[in-house]
C-alpha positions in Angstrom: 0.0 0.0 0.1 1.6 3.7 -0.9 0.1 6.8 1.3 1.1 10.6 0.4 1.4 10.4 -2.9 2.2 13.5 -4.8 2.3 15.2 -8.1 4.0 18.5 -9.1 3.5 20.8 -11.8 5.6 24.5 -11.9 4.4 27.3 -12.8 5.3 26.9 -16.4 5.0 23.5 -17.5 1.2 21.5 -18.1 1.4 17.4 -18.5 -0.8 17.1 -21.4 -2.9 15.2 -23.8 -3.3 11.8 -21.0 -5.7 9.2 -22.4 -6.3 7.3 -19.2 -4.8 8.0 -15.7 -5.3 5.9 -13.3 -4.4 6.8 -10.0 -4.5 4.3 -6.8 -3.4 1.6 -4.9 -6.0 0.9 -1.9 -5.7 3.5 0.4 -3.0 6.1 -1.1 -3.7 9.3 -1.5 -2.9 11.7 -4.6 -2.3 15.1 -3.9 -2.7 18.2 -6.7 -2.1 21.4 -4.7 0.6 24.3 -4.1 3.9 23.5 -2.3 3.9 23.9 1.5 4.2 28.2 2.4 7.5 27.9 3.5 8.2 27.9 -0.8 5.0 29.8 -1.6 3.0 29.9 -5.0 6.0 27.8 -6.6 3.0 25.8 -8.5 0.7 27.9 -8.3 0.5 28.4 -12.3 1.0 24.5 -13.3 -1.9 22.7 -14.7 -2.5 18.7 -15.0 -4.7 18.7 -18.3 -6.1 15.5 -19.8 -7.5 14.9 -23.4 -9.6 12.3 -24.5 -10.7 12.6 -27.4 -10.9 9.2 -28.0 -12.9 7.7 -25.1 -10.2 8.4 -22.2 -10.7 8.3 -18.4 -9.5 9.7 -15.1 -10.3 6.9 -12.7 -9.8 7.4 -9.7 -8.8 3.7 -7.7 -8.9 0.8 -10.4 -11.5 -1.8 -10.4 -12.0 -3.4 -6.8 -9.7 -0.6 -5.3 -10.6 0.8 -1.8 -9.7 3.9 0.1 -8.3 6.2 -3.1 -8.2 9.4 -2.8 -7.4 12.2 -5.0 -6.8 15.9 -3.4 -7.5 19.2 -5.1 -6.7 21.8 -3.6 -6.4 25.5 -4.5 -5.3 24.0 -7.7 -6.6 24.0 -11.1 -7.0 20.6 -12.8 -8.4 20.3 -16.7 -9.8 17.2 -17.4 -11.9 16.5 -21.1 -11.8 13.0 -19.9 -14.9 11.5 -17.8 -14.0 11.3 -14.3 -15.1 7.5 -12.4 -14.6 8.0 -8.4 -14.7 4.1 -7.6 -14.2 1.8 -10.4 -16.0 -1.5 -11.0 -15.4 -4.7 -8.9 -16.3 -3.3 -5.8 -14.8 0.1 -6.0 -15.2 1.1 -2.0 -14.7 4.9 0.0 -12.3 6.1 -2.7 -13.1 10.0 -2.9 -12.3 12.9 -4.6 -11.7 16.6 -2.6 -11.2 19.6 -4.8 -11.0 22.6 -2.0 -9.9 25.7 -1.5 -11.0 28.9 -3.2 -8.3 28.0 -6.4 -9.6 24.5 -6.1 -11.3 23.7 -9.7 -11.6 20.5 -11.4 -13.2 21.1 -14.9 -13.8 18.3 -16.6 -14.8 19.6 -20.2 -18.1 19.0 -20.9 -17.6 15.0 -20.0 -19.6 13.0 -17.3 -18.8 12.6 -14.0 -19.6 9.0 -12.3 -19.8 8.1 -8.4 -19.7 4.4 -8.0 -19.3 2.5 -11.1 -22.2 0.2 -10.4 -24.0 -1.2 -7.4 -21.0 -3.8 -6.5 -18.9 0.4 -5.7 -19.9 1.3 -1.8 -19.3 4.7 -0.2 -17.7 6.7 -2.9 -17.7 10.4 -3.0 -16.9 13.8 -4.0 -16.3 17.1 -2.0 -15.9 20.3 -3.2 -15.3 22.6 0.2 -14.0 25.4 0.7 -15.3 28.2 -2.1 -13.6 25.6 -4.7 -15.4 24.6 -7.9 -16.5 21.5 -10.0 -18.0 22.5 -13.5 -17.5 21.8 -16.9 -19.7 18.3 -16.1 -22.1 17.0 -18.6 -23.7 14.5 -16.9 -23.7 13.9 -12.7 -24.4 10.0 -11.9 -24.4 8.0 -9.0 -25.2 4.1 -9.8 -23.4 2.4 -7.3 -24.6 2.1 -3.1 -24.7 5.2 -0.8 -22.3 7.6 -3.0 -22.2 10.7 -1.9 -21.2 14.6 -3.3 -20.7 17.3 -0.5 -20.5 20.8 -1.5 -20.0 22.9 1.9 -18.8 26.0 2.5 -18.8 27.9 -0.2 -17.8 25.3 -2.7 -19.7 25.1 -6.1 -21.0 22.8 -8.2 -22.3 22.5 -11.9 -23.9 20.0 -14.5 -24.9 20.5 -17.6 -27.6 17.7 -18.1 -30.0 15.4 -16.4 -29.0 13.9 -13.3 -30.4 10.7 -12.0 -30.2 9.4 -8.5 -31.1 5.7 -8.0 -31.2 4.4 -11.9 -31.4 0.9 -11.3 -32.2 -1.8 -9.0 -30.1 -1.9 -6.0 -28.8 1.5 -6.3 -29.8 2.7 -3.3 -28.9 5.9 -0.5 -26.8 8.0 -2.6 -27.1 11.2 -1.6 -26.4 15.0 -2.9 -25.5 17.0 0.0 -25.4 21.3 -0.4 -24.4 22.9 2.5 -23.4 26.5 4.1 -23.8 30.0 2.6 -22.4 30.4 -0.9 -23.0 26.7 -1.8 -23.9 25.6 -4.7 -25.3 23.5 -7.3 -26.6 24.8 -10.6 -28.3 22.0 -12.4 -28.0 24.4 -15.8 -31.9 23.8 -16.3 -31.4 20.8 -16.6 -33.7 17.6 -14.9 -33.1 16.0 -11.7 -34.8 12.5 -10.8 -34.5 11.1 -6.9 -35.5 7.7 -7.5 -36.0 6.4 -10.8 -36.5 2.2 -10.3 -39.5 0.4 -8.3 -35.7 -1.2 -6.8 -34.3 1.7 -6.1 -34.6 2.8 -2.2 -33.7 6.1 -0.1 -32.0 8.3 -2.4 -31.9 12.2 -1.4 -31.2 15.3 -2.0 -30.7 17.9 0.4 -30.2 21.6 0.6 -29.2 23.2 3.9 -27.9 26.1 6.4 -27.8 28.8 3.5 -27.1 26.3 0.8 -28.6 26.1 -2.8 -29.6 23.7 -5.9 -30.5 26.4 -8.6 -31.6 26.5 -12.3 -33.2 23.1 -12.2 -35.4 21.9 -14.7 -38.3 19.3 -13.5 -37.4 17.3 -10.4 -39.1 14.6 -10.1 -39.3 12.5 -6.4 -39.6 9.1 -7.4 -41.1 7.2 -10.5 -43.0 4.6 -8.5 -44.2 4.4 -5.2 -42.5 3.8 -1.3 -38.8 4.2 -3.4 -38.3 6.7 0.1 -37.1 9.3 -2.1 -36.5 12.2 -0.1 -35.6 15.9 -0.8 -35.4 18.0 2.3 -34.9 21.9 2.1 -33.7 22.9 5.7 -32.6 27.2 5.9 -31.8 26.7 1.9 -32.7 27.9 -1.4 -34.6 25.0 -3.8 -35.7 26.7 -7.1 -37.1 24.4 -10.0 -39.2 25.0 -13.1 -41.2 22.5 -11.8 -41.5 19.7 -8.9 -43.5 16.3 -9.1 -44.2 14.7 -5.9 -47.2 12.6 -7.1 -46.3 9.2 -5.8 -46.6 8.3 -1.8 -43.5 7.5 0.1 -41.0 9.9 -1.7 -41.5 12.7 0.8 -40.4 16.4 0.4 -39.6 18.1 3.6 -39.2 22.1 3.6 -38.3 23.0 7.2 -36.8 26.5 6.5 -35.2 29.0 3.7 -36.9 29.5 0.3 -38.3 27.3 -2.5 -38.9 28.8 -5.5 -41.3 26.7 -8.1 -42.7 27.5 -11.2 -45.2 24.2 -11.1 -45.4 21.5 -8.8 -47.8 18.7 -7.9 -48.1 16.9 -4.5 -50.5 14.0 -4.0 -48.1 11.7 -2.1 -51.2 11.3 0.7 -50.3 14.4 2.9 -50.7 18.5 3.3 -47.8 19.7 2.4 -45.8 21.5 5.4 -44.0 25.0 4.8 -41.6 25.5 7.7 -41.4 23.7 11.1 -42.8 26.5 13.4 -39.6 27.3 14.2 -37.4 28.4 11.3 -38.8 30.8 8.8 -39.6 29.3 5.0 -40.9 31.1 2.1 -43.1 28.6 -0.8 -42.9 31.1 -3.7 -45.4 30.6 -6.9 -42.5 32.2 -9.3 -44.1 31.8 -12.5 -46.9 33.8 -13.6 -48.2 31.1 -16.0 -47.2 28.6 -13.8 -49.7 26.4 -11.6 -48.9 24.7 -8.1 -51.1 21.8 -7.2 -51.7 20.4 -3.2 -54.4 17.7 -3.7 -53.7 17.1 0.2 -53.5 20.4 1.0 -50.9 23.2 1.8 -50.3 24.4 5.5 -48.0 27.8 6.1 -46.6 27.3 9.8 -45.7 30.2 12.3 -42.8 31.9 11.3 -43.2 31.2 7.5 -44.7 32.8 4.1 -46.4 31.6 1.0 -46.3 34.0 -2.0 -46.0 34.5 -5.4 -47.6 35.4 -8.9 -49.2 32.0 -10.0 -52.1 29.7 -9.3 -52.2 27.7 -6.5 -54.9 24.7 -6.4 -54.9 23.4 -2.6 -58.0 20.8 -2.5 -60.4 22.6 -0.4 -61.6 19.0 1.1 -58.2 19.2 2.6 -57.8 22.0 4.1 -56.8 24.4 1.0 -54.3 26.7 1.9 -53.7 27.2 5.4 -52.4 29.7 6.6 -51.7 29.6 10.4 -51.1 32.2 13.4 -47.7 34.0 13.1 -47.5 33.3 9.1 -47.9 35.5 6.2 -49.0 35.3 2.6 -49.2 38.1 -0.1 -49.2 38.6 -3.9 -45.0 39.2 -5.6 -42.4 37.5 -4.9 -41.2 40.0 -2.1 -41.7 43.6 -0.6 -40.0 45.1 -3.5 -41.8 42.9 -6.2 -45.7 43.4 -5.8 -47.5 40.9 -8.3 -51.1 39.0 -8.2 -51.3 35.6 -6.4 -54.5 33.4 -7.4 -55.5 30.8 -4.6 -58.3 28.2 -5.0 -59.0 28.3 -1.3 -57.9 30.0 1.7 -58.0 29.6 5.3 -56.9 33.0 6.7 -56.0 31.6 10.8 -56.4 34.1 13.4 -52.8 36.0 13.9 -51.9 35.3 10.1 -50.5 38.3 8.3 -51.5 39.5 4.8 -49.0 41.5 3.5 -49.1 44.1 1.0 -45.9 45.1 -0.8 -46.6 48.9 -2.3 -44.2 50.3 -5.1 -47.2 53.2 -5.7 -50.7 53.5 -4.7 -51.2 54.9 -8.0 -51.7 52.0 -10.9 -53.2 48.8 -10.6 -53.2 46.0 -8.0 -51.4 43.0 -8.8 -48.3 45.5 -10.4 -48.4 48.8 -8.3 -49.4 46.6 -4.9 -49.8 42.9 -4.3 -53.2 41.7 -4.6 -54.0 37.4 -4.0 -57.5 36.5 -5.5 -59.1 34.0 -3.9 -61.8 32.0 -6.4 -63.4 30.0 -4.0 -63.9 30.2 -0.2 -61.8 32.3 2.3 -62.3 32.7 5.9 -60.9 34.8 8.7 -60.7 35.3 11.9 -63.7 34.6 14.3 -65.1 37.4 16.2 -63.3 37.9 19.6 -60.2 35.6 18.5 -56.7 37.2 18.0 -57.3 39.5 14.8 -55.5 38.6 11.4 -53.1 41.8 10.2 -53.0 43.6 7.0 -49.0 44.6 7.0 -48.6 48.1 4.6 -44.7 47.2 3.3 -43.2 50.1 1.1 -42.1 53.6 0.6 -44.1 54.5 -2.4 -43.1 58.1 -3.9 -46.2 59.2 -4.6 -48.0 58.8 -1.6 -50.0 62.0 -0.5 -51.4 61.5 2.8 -54.0 64.3 1.6 -55.3 62.4 -1.3 -58.2 59.9 -1.4 -56.7 56.1 -1.9 -58.4 52.6 -2.7 -55.9 49.6 -3.1 -57.9 46.4 -3.8 -55.4 43.8 -1.9 -57.6 40.5 -2.3 -60.4 39.4 -4.2 -62.9 36.2 -2.9 -65.5 33.8 -4.0 -68.5 32.6 -3.2 -69.2 31.3 0.3 -66.7 33.1 2.0 -66.6 34.6 5.3 -65.3 37.7 6.2 -64.7 39.4 9.3 -63.6 42.5 8.5 -63.9 43.8 11.8 -60.9 40.9 12.8 -58.5 42.5 10.7 -56.0 45.2 12.2 -53.9 47.2 9.5 -50.0 47.6 11.1 -47.9 50.3 9.3 -44.4 50.3 11.0 -42.9 49.1 7.5 -44.7 51.8 5.5 -43.4 55.0 4.7 -45.2 57.9 3.7 -48.0 58.0 6.8 -52.0 58.3 5.9 -55.1 57.5 7.8 -55.7 54.0 6.7 -58.8 51.6 7.3 -60.3 48.5 5.4 -63.4 48.2 3.1 -64.8 44.9 2.6 -67.6 45.2 -0.3 -68.3 43.2 -2.8 -66.6 40.0 -2.4 -63.3 42.2 -2.4 -61.2 43.7 0.4 -59.9 47.1 0.1 -57.1 49.5 1.8 -58.2 52.7 1.7 -57.2 56.3 2.5 -59.8 58.8 3.1 -58.0 61.8 2.8 -57.8 65.3 4.6 -58.4 68.8 2.9 -55.3 70.2 2.2 -54.3 74.0 4.0 -56.9 76.3 3.0 -55.5 78.5 0.1 -56.2 82.5 0.2 -56.5 84.3 -2.8 -56.3 88.1 -2.0 -58.1 90.6 -4.5 -56.0 93.8 -5.1 -56.8 95.4 -8.4 -58.9 98.7 -7.3 -60.0 98.9 -10.9 -61.9 96.2 -11.2 -61.0 93.2 -13.9 -61.9 89.6 -14.2 -61.1 86.7 -11.7 -59.0 84.4 -14.4 -56.1 86.6 -14.6 -54.0 86.4 -11.9 -52.6 89.7 -11.7 -55.9 90.8 -9.8 -54.5 89.0 -6.8 -51.9 89.9 -4.8 -52.0 86.3 -3.1 -50.8 84.2 -4.0 -50.6 86.3 -7.5 -52.0 83.9 -9.4 -55.7 83.1 -10.3 -57.9 80.5 -8.8 -58.3 77.2 -10.0 -61.1 76.5 -12.5 -64.2 75.9 -10.6 -62.7 76.6 -7.5 -62.1 74.2 -4.6 -63.6 74.2 -0.8 -60.1 74.9 0.5 -60.5 78.3 -1.2 -61.0 81.6 0.8 -61.2 84.2 -1.0 -60.8 88.0 0.2 -62.3 91.5 -1.5 -60.4 94.5 -0.3 -61.3 98.7 -1.1 -60.4 101.7 0.1 -60.5 105.8 -0.7 -63.1 106.1 -2.9 -62.4 103.3 -5.2 -65.8 101.4 -6.7 -64.4 98.4 -8.6 -66.6 95.3 -10.4 -64.9 91.7 -10.1 -66.4 89.7 -12.5 -66.2 85.9 -11.7 -65.8 84.1 -15.1 -63.8 80.7 -13.6 -67.4 79.2 -13.0 -68.0 76.0 -14.5 -71.3 77.0 -13.9 -70.2 77.6 -10.6 -67.3 79.0 -8.5 -67.0 76.6 -5.3 -65.0 77.9 -2.4 -64.9 78.0 1.7 -64.9 81.6 2.2 -65.8 85.1 1.7 -63.8 87.7 3.5 -64.8 91.3 2.6 -62.7 94.4 4.1 -63.3 97.9 3.1 -62.7 101.3 4.2 -64.0 102.8 1.1 -66.5 105.3 0.7 -67.8 103.9 -2.4 -68.9 100.3 -2.6 -67.4 97.1 -5.0 -69.6 94.6 -6.7 -68.8 90.8 -7.2 -70.8 89.8 -10.3 -70.7 86.9 -12.9 -70.8 83.2 -12.5 -72.7 81.4 -9.8 -70.5 81.2 -6.0 -71.3 78.3 -3.8 -69.7 77.9 -0.3 -69.5 75.0 0.6 -67.5 73.3 3.9 -63.6 72.4 3.9 -63.6 69.3 6.2 -64.7 70.2 9.4 -64.6 74.1 8.7 -68.0 75.3 8.1 -69.0 77.6 5.1 -69.4 81.4 5.8 -69.6 84.8 4.5 -67.3 87.4 7.0 -66.9 91.2 6.9 -64.3 93.3 8.8 -65.0 96.6 7.8 -67.9 99.4 7.4 -67.3 99.8 3.6 -69.6 98.2 1.4 -69.7 95.5 -1.0 -72.6 93.9 -3.2 -72.9 90.3 -4.7 -75.1 90.3 -7.6 -74.1 86.6 -8.3 -76.5 83.8 -7.5 -75.0 82.5 -4.2 -75.3 78.8 -2.1 -74.8 79.0 0.9 
């Protein structure tokens, strides 16, 4: 047996055009790495280059080998040869470790196999510490108890469909992605976990900040009771479609985020988002997508359900249930509102509808979040802990004085809506306002009734007379009042000396509305108002009125409504 074998390639050299390279004797380790710190960077630029134009391979362990290891540490390994870790005839416990931020194994669009057949047990690939393994056409684990581990910021990229459990006896193979920054990018290709009735307990786990991204269709077992498992625990899982249609192949979502373009769950139990302790978010990521939960969908405390697609959760199995401490909203994030459609919703006491808002003008489902419930919706019963509507955002066009009505939810016939049991939270909303909820015509609205703007006073100072539409006739603010007027207007007319003038209202449409007329004159002659009708109206709590502050005379010839 041999140990601590090494291959060093200096900064100006390469080893090229190897067809087959077999590493191994039992219990041997081969290193591709920089030399020790005492001689820093001497071999940093060196490369081992393999060419397999005629079908070569890099074997980590010959047939029947045991415990052969290849360590690629902060070193670039380029192969255009297929890689096999654990060859035939009972190759066991062979491994490849690619580690360090400069660690790289690029397979040049060739396949990588962990355990060549079911006689091969416990073979492994580990991508660790910011290292990268890429250029893989297809990743295969056709042995038993094979393991691919991506951890501590490692990166794994594959470009063809991957199958765990491809044939009878191909059991207990796992891919685990764990740690912040760790990622398996599937390049838009499919992943099947369990593809044979006699292939058991194959699994994928995404944990503790790791991510599985860019997956096509992920299939959880092609037959029942294979024990195929997908676990997402404080990780990120993104797939175009997830099929968990057969019982005995569980999907567990404890925490993190799942982005699904579509899915079907029909595996005998309702799908649970979160474990009641860690935050989990299920996102319906495609407008055209449909998420189907034939056994119901349950959102646990501290978890959320959001998106822009359509969700069909069997009403008889509880539909979509959002529990106390959980939340739901239309859109894919607080800065990305959208419209989410659900067929049945049980909005339990203490659960929150989040309304992301980027504009208070526009359309529901684009300017702010919208949830459409096409069937029955129930919320908290009177006397229970209230439901919550949480407004989130900082819309630049928010005007606290404006009347604003935003539809945030619709619901179908048979809904039982207790609007009085819904409270509004604005801690995460920048813009203020005086918000209330309105439930009418099978919809729920956020309403800002607005408040009257501060009074605007226009003071007439042209003692020669004139028309109201000329801005120069008014001293403050030296512009004319708006056509038709406003309930926040106060018009003040002054006069002095021996002046006598006529001020003609030519901006009625046909009436001119304002809150108050104020007259102040010390002239020995009268002034006259004439022209279009004048309507005096309340400005919020301020009643309309006519006020005179001196003894000079004014004549109102207009039709006046008070």
